[in-house]
C-alpha positions in Angstrom: 1.9 25.6 19.0 3.1 22.6 16.8 -0.2 23.1 14.8 0.8 26.7 14.2 4.0 25.7 13.0 2.8 23.2 10.7 0.3 25.7 9.1 3.1 28.2 8.7 5.2 25.5 6.8 2.4 25.0 4.4 2.2 28.9 4.0 6.0 29.2 3.6 5.7 26.8 0.6 3.2 29.2 -0.9 5.0 32.3 -0.2 8.5 30.8 -1.2 8.1 31.6 -4.9 10.4 29.7 -7.5 13.0 27.4 -6.1 15.6 25.2 -7.5 18.2 23.0 -6.4 21.7 22.8 -7.2 22.2 20.8 -10.3 25.1 19.0 -8.8 22.8 17.3 -6.3 20.7 14.1 -6.4 17.1 14.7 -5.8 13.5 13.3 -6.4 10.3 14.9 -6.8 7.1 13.3 -6.3 4.8 15.7 -8.3 1.4 15.7 -6.7 0.4 19.1 -7.9 -0.3 19.4 -11.6 -3.5 17.6 -12.5 -7.1 17.1 -11.1 -8.2 16.2 -7.7 -9.5 12.8 -9.0 -6.7 11.8 -11.3 -2.9 12.9 -10.7 0.1 11.7 -12.6 2.9 10.7 -10.4 6.4 11.7 -11.9 9.5 10.3 -10.4 12.3 12.6 -11.3 16.0 12.2 -10.1 19.2 14.4 -10.9 22.2 13.5 -12.6 22.9 10.0 -11.8 21.1 6.8 -10.7 18.7 4.4 -12.3 15.9 6.5 -13.3 15.8 8.8 -16.5 17.3 12.3 -16.0 14.9 15.1 -16.3 16.5 18.6 -15.6 14.4 20.9 -13.3 14.4 24.3 -15.1 11.2 25.6 -13.4 9.6 25.3 -10.1 6.3 23.6 -9.7 3.1 25.8 -10.0 2.0 27.6 -7.0 -1.1 29.0 -5.9 -1.2 32.6 -4.4 -2.7 32.5 -1.1 -4.2 35.2 0.9 -0.8 35.4 2.7 0.7 36.0 -0.5 -1.5 38.9 -1.2 -0.9 40.4 2.0 2.8 40.1 1.4 2.6 42.6 -1.2 1.4 45.2 1.1 4.4 44.7 3.4 3.2 41.9 5.7 6.3 39.6 5.4 7.0 36.8 7.3 10.0 36.9 9.6 12.6 34.5 8.1 14.7 34.9 11.2 12.1 32.8 13.2 12.9 29.9 10.8 16.7 30.1 11.0 16.7 30.4 14.7 14.4 26.8 15.2 16.4 23.8 16.0 16.7 21.4 13.1 15.3 18.6 15.5 11.9 20.7 15.8 11.7 21.4 12.0 11.9 17.6 11.4 9.1 17.2 13.9 7.0 19.7 12.1 7.7 18.6 8.5 6.9 14.8 9.4 3.4 15.9 10.4 2.7 17.2 7.0 0.5 15.4 4.6 2.9 13.3 2.4 2.3 15.1 -1.0 3.1 18.5 0.8 6.3 16.8 2.0 7.5 16.2 -1.4 6.6 19.7 -2.8 8.6 21.1 0.1 11.7 18.9 -0.9 12.2 21.7 -3.8 12.4 24.4 -1.5 16.1 24.0 -0.3 18.8 21.6 0.1 18.2 21.0 3.8 14.6 20.0 3.4 15.5 17.8 0.4 17.9 15.9 2.4 15.2 15.0 5.0 14.5 11.6 3.3 18.2 10.5 4.5 17.7 12.0 7.8 17.9 9.7 10.8 16.0 12.5 13.0 13.3 12.9 10.5 12.7 9.2 10.0 12.5 8.7 13.9 9.9 11.4 14.1 7.9 10.1 10.9 7.7 6.8 12.5 6.4 7.9 15.8 3.3 9.6 14.0 0.3 7.2 13.7 -0.5 7.1 9.9 -4.4 7.4 9.8 -4.6 5.8 6.4 -2.6 3.3 4.4 -2.3 3.7 0.6 -3.0 1.2 -1.9 -0.6 0.1 -4.7 -2.6 -1.6 -7.6 -1.9 -3.0 -11.1 -4.0 -3.9 -14.1 -3.5 -4.8 -17.6 -4.6 -2.5 -20.5 -3.8 -3.2 -24.2 -1.0 -5.8 -22.9 0.7 -3.1 -20.8 0.9 -3.2 -17.2 -0.6 0.1 -15.6 0.4 0.7 -11.9 -1.3 3.2 -9.8 -1.3 4.3 -6.2 -4.5 5.6 -4.3 -4.3 8.1 -1.6 -7.5 7.8 0.6 -7.0 10.9 2.5 -6.9 13.1 -0.6 -9.2 10.7 -2.6 -6.5 11.0 -5.5 -4.9 8.4 -8.1 -1.2 8.6 -8.8 0.0 6.6 -11.7 3.3 5.1 -11.0 6.3 4.1 -13.1 9.2 2.1 -11.5 11.8 1.7 -14.3 13.8 -1.1 -12.4 10.8 -3.3 -12.5 10.1 -5.7 -15.5 7.3 -4.8 -17.6 6.0 -8.5 -17.8 2.3 -9.4 -17.3 3.2 -11.8 -14.7 4.4 -9.2 -12.1 2.3 -8.5 -9.0 2.6 -6.9 -5.5 2.0 -9.7 -2.9 2.8 -8.4 0.4 4.1 -5.2 2.1 5.5 -3.9 5.5 6.9 -0.5 6.7 6.4 1.2 3.3 8.1 -1.3 1.4 6.2 -3.5 -1.3 7.2 -7.1 -2.2 6.7 -8.0 -6.0 7.0 -11.3 -7.4 7.4 -12.4 -10.9 5.6 -15.7 -11.6 7.0 -16.3 -15.0 10.8 -15.9 -13.9 10.3 -16.7 -10.2 11.9 -13.5 -9.0 11.2 -11.3 -5.7 11.8 -7.6 -5.7 11.2 -5.1 -2.7 10.6 -1.3 -3.8 9.4 1.7 -1.9 7.0 3.1 -4.4 7.3 6.7 -3.2 11.1 7.2 -3.6 11.9 4.1 -6.0 14.4 2.5 -3.5 14.7 -1.0 -5.2 16.2 -4.1 -4.6 16.1 -7.5 -6.5 16.4 -10.5 -4.0 18.6 -13.6 -4.4 17.1 -16.6 -6.4 15.0 -18.8 -4.3 16.8 -22.2 -3.8 13.7 -24.0 -5.0 13.5 -25.7 -8.6 9.9 -25.3 -9.3 7.0 -23.5 -7.6 3.4 -22.6 -8.8 0.7 -21.7 -6.1 2.3 -19.8 -3.4 1.6 -17.7 -0.5 4.0 -14.8 0.5 4.2 -12.8 3.9 6.1 -9.8 5.0 7.0 -8.5 8.6 9.6 -6.0 10.0 12.2 -6.8 12.6 11.3 -3.7 14.5 9.3 -0.5 14.1 10.6 0.5 10.6 12.4 -1.0 7.6 15.7 0.5 9.2 15.6 -2.6 11.3 15.3 -4.9 8.3 12.5 -7.2 7.5 11.7 -10.8 6.6 9.6 -12.3 3.7 8.1 -15.9 4.2 7.5 -18.1 1.1 5.2 -21.0 1.5 3.8 -23.5 -1.2 1.1 -26.0 -0.8 3.4 -29.2 0.0 4.7 -27.1 3.0 8.1 -26.2 1.5 8.9 -22.8 3.0 11.7 -20.3 2.8 12.5 -17.1 4.9 14.4 -14.2 3.6 16.5 -12.0 5.9 17.1 -8.6 4.5 19.8 -7.9 6.9 21.7 -11.1 5.7 20.3 -10.9 2.2 19.7 -14.7 2.1 16.8 -17.2 2.0 16.9 -20.1 4.2 14.6 -22.8 5.5 14.5 -22.5 9.2 13.2 -26.2 9.8 10.9 -29.0 8.7 7.0 -28.5 8.6 5.3 -29.8 11.6 4.0 -33.5 10.9 0.7 -32.5 12.9 -0.5 -30.2 9.9 -1.8 -32.5 7.3 -0.3 -31.9 3.7 -0.8 -30.9 1.1 -2.0 -27.6 2.3 -5.3 -26.1 0.9 -4.2 -22.5 0.9 -6.5 -19.7 -0.6 -4.1 -18.1 -3.1 -6.3 -15.3 -3.9 -6.3 -14.0 -0.1 -3.3 -12.1 0.8 -1.7 -12.8 4.1 -1.9 -10.7 7.2 0.4 -10.0 9.9 0.2 -9.1 13.8 3.5 -8.3 15.2 5.9 -11.2 14.0 3.2 -13.6 13.3 1.9 -14.2 9.6 -1.4 -15.5 8.9 -2.2 -17.7 5.8 -5.8 -18.4 4.8 -6.8 -22.1 4.4 -9.6 -23.4 2.3 -10.3 -27.2 3.1 -10.5 -27.6 6.0 -11.5 -24.0 6.6 -9.3 -22.2 9.0 -6.1 -20.2 9.4 -2.7 -21.3 9.4 -0.1 -19.1 11.4 3.9 -18.8 11.6 5.9 -16.8 13.9 9.1 -15.6 12.2 10.8 -15.2 15.5 10.4 -18.5 17.1 9.7 -20.4 13.8 6.5 -21.9 15.2 3.7 -23.1 13.0 0.1 -23.4 14.2 -3.3 -24.4 12.5 -6.6 -23.3 13.6 -9.6 -25.2 12.0 -12.3 -22.7 11.9 -15.5 -23.3 9.9 -16.7 -20.4 7.6 -20.2 -19.1 7.4 -22.6 -20.7 4.9 -23.1 -19.5 1.3 -19.5 -17.6 1.4 -17.5 -16.9 -1.6 -14.5 -14.8 -2.6 -13.5 -14.5 1.0 -10.0 -13.1 2.2 -8.4 -12.2 5.4 -8.0 -8.6 6.8 -6.6 -7.2 10.0 -6.9 -4.3 12.2 -4.7 -3.7 15.1 -4.7 -7.3 16.9 -7.8 -8.4 15.3 -8.0 -10.7 12.4 -11.1 -10.4 10.1 -12.7 -12.2 7.3 -14.4 -10.1 4.4 -16.4 -12.0 1.6 -19.5 -12.2 -0.3 -22.8 -13.8 1.2 -24.9 -15.3 -1.4 -28.4 -16.7 -1.0 -30.9 -17.3 -3.7 -30.8 -14.1 -5.9 -29.4 -11.7 -3.2 -25.6 -10.9 -2.4 -23.9 -8.8 0.1 -20.6 -8.0 1.2 -20.1 -9.0 4.9 -17.2 -8.6 7.6 -16.6 -11.0 10.3 -14.3 -10.8 13.3 -12.6 -13.9 14.8 -13.5 -14.2 18.4 -10.3 -15.2 20.4 -12.0 -17.3 23.1 -14.5 -19.3 20.8 -12.3 -19.3 17.5 -15.5 -18.7 15.6 -16.3 -16.0 13.0 -18.9 -13.2 14.3 -20.6 -10.9 11.7 -19.8 -7.2 12.7 -20.9 -5.3 9.4 -22.2 -5.6 6.2 -22.3 -3.2 3.0 -25.2 -0.7 3.0 -28.3 -2.6 1.7 -29.1 0.2 -0.9 -25.7 -0.7 -2.4 -26.5 -4.4 -2.3 -29.6 -3.9 -4.3 -27.2 -3.4 -7.4 -26.1 -7.0 -7.0 -29.5 -8.5 -6.9 -30.0 -11.2 -9.6 -26.3 -10.7 -11.0 -23.2 -12.7 -10.8 -20.7 -10.9 -8.3 -17.0 -11.3 -8.2 -15.1 -9.4 -5.5 -11.3 -8.9 -5.2 -9.6 -7.5 -2.2 -6.8 -5.1 -3.3 -5.9 -4.1 0.4 -6.6 -5.8 3.9 -5.0 -3.6 6.4 -7.1 -1.3 8.6 -8.5 0.2 5.3 -9.9 -2.3 2.8 -10.4 -1.5 -1.0 -12.6 -3.8 -2.6 -13.0 -4.3 -6.5 -16.5 -5.5 -7.2 -17.5 -6.6 -10.7 -21.1 -7.6 -11.5 -22.4 -9.2 -14.6 -26.1 -10.1 -15.5 -27.4 -13.5 -16.1 -28.4 -12.4 -19.5 -25.9 -11.1 -22.4 -28.3 -8.0 -22.6 -27.0 -6.7 -19.0 -23.3 -5.5 -19.4 -20.8 -5.7 -16.8 -20.1 -3.0 -14.1 -17.1 -2.2 -12.1 -17.2 -0.8 -8.5 -14.4 0.2 -6.4 -15.2 0.8 -2.7 -13.2 1.2 0.6 -14.1 0.1 4.1 -12.5 1.6 7.1 -12.6 -1.1 9.7 -12.4 0.8 12.9 -14.9 3.4 12.0 -17.1 0.8 10.2 -17.6 3.2 7.2 -18.1 2.3 3.5 -17.2 4.7 0.7 -17.2 4.6 -3.0 -14.0 6.0 -4.6 -13.2 7.7 -7.8 -12.6 5.3 -10.8 -8.9 4.5 -11.9 -8.5 5.6 -15.5 -6.0 5.2 -18.2 -3.8 8.3 -17.9 -3.6 8.5 -21.9 -6.9 7.5 -22.9 -8.9 8.4 -19.7 -10.5 5.1 -20.1 -12.0 3.3 -16.8 -9.4 0.7 -15.7 -10.7 -2.6 -14.1 -8.1 -3.2 -11.3 -7.1 -6.9 -10.9 -4.4 -7.0 -8.2 -3.5 -4.6 -5.4 -1.8 -4.4 -1.9 -1.9 -2.0 1.0 1.3 -0.1 2.2 1.9 2.6 4.7 3.6 5.7 2.9 6.9 5.8 4.5 9.4 8.1 2.5 12.6 7.1 4.2 12.1 3.5 3.9 15.0 1.9 2.0 14.7 -1.6 0.3 
């Protein structure tokens, strides 16, 4: 019955025709329906007040006429009383199961559905639904301008995002995420920001009580199941200096001294983003190879010395469920391949579990290969650049995803400049769970 209701909600959107909201209300629209399947422009629109540019909604989003709509002209009209009699809690449960793009389209139908984004009932229902795929938030620089884009793997679409509250500087990058929120860092100004890229809920964090820092690793975890319970951000540098930000108290603090059993300075792999399992954050070490973990609840640091496979480069940590993984380029002689290893909990050794299809790896033969991981949780996004050893061979850029649980490799559409349609080379990114009710 629930599937039937979800289908009817989608049909109701197609049947509803033009809808507008009262101009006195504040509202957002995430416009997912105005362009092609491969490249959509992501427009964030707010009403009369707030931090975003005001855009009046004089017309409704375009709608496609369905078979149901054609039959409506013949007198087959959906009984509206059915929806009026449904409990609001049941409607929340139905709408929470719709695709995220459909949810944002439905918000323009009526004030009731527009207010779902601040509804505790809807937030609870949405949190209880397992999310099949995370999204990716990426940044790249083109003509000295930062271009930010989001990728929805379920629809295979790119959405180009603009967050007016964020600085437009080139040293501004996403470094961690949790519960639908992304943590950004501005290296030049040494500032941290937290934002929900879907709704533009935004916060600038207090300044760090540290005078100077260069190479740092950042991790982020939730206090509970959702961002409503608060979150913590951990900052760590190579000298063992660390700070923990608590969103509920809105302060940074150093919970204790770094344990003397761990040798300093730390040789962290700053190219690899951290991963987290429950309340524990894992940092990647280079020399000696291994993993450094920190439990934000107990304040406990632990170091695991784990040798890496031979001939490994561009390696990063990843996570799926409670399993820590290693992803990297395995190069020997002129052959290069992308491989995946799992950390065996009993032996604390890396065991190879998968590698990229051989026919794809043939494209790397005899070439210089560089890999950047743009997302390392459940679903990986890998940006791979190949260049020939001779100047006659030009550089090539590939973006692929890897589903850890299904062990599936897939090429995805190129991310292109929204103005010139030129292919963009993505340089930085992170994974995040699309959560429309998460507040920074």
